[in-house]
Phi, psi and omega in degrees: 000130182280134176222133171237124184235114179272154174205166175105356179287171179162193179261131179219149178282154175305137183091350181277183183229152172216153172237121176267146176234151176222113180264130183248149173214155177086005177226161172279088194308315188295342184272351190259146164283132181245149182210161171242133176235164177216154178222115177273158180305129178077006182238164178282157175295138181228153178289137174254306183198152174226157175220128182279175178297336178268358177096005177286138185243156176216143183229148169294148183302325185291342182243354182302138181076358175244325183251150177225125175262141178210165181222147175236099184295333180291332181256002182053045186225140173242144185238157170225107175273122183243117179244164178049049185294146181240157177305327180287355173277354179299125183182170166272128182257130183242141175267144180225141172238129187224136173201116182062238179268000182272133179218129176228146182232148171276181184274347178097153175223135186274130173244123179240122179250109185201148175266000000 
């Protein structure tokens, strides 16, 4: 059974940092493209960042140069380091694992950026 479990969300002040983690089980982790998505209240889910099995990364324009996605295949974990956070980064952040027709999602972790 595939499981993706996010952690690391919380309340942070503007300009602060958080690191999200997503631990995976039930898949051959190293073979999958991994991603972080987010959904703000009243908005559609949007892509934040992805990292391929080879380590190539892609970022949404709104987070480029502030967020960093990385993966540790030995720990079956993908991370999202978020720096210089803004109020508009407030959202539920979801972890995704994708390969071919296979798609798995975590339950999400809430990030609130507010003073």
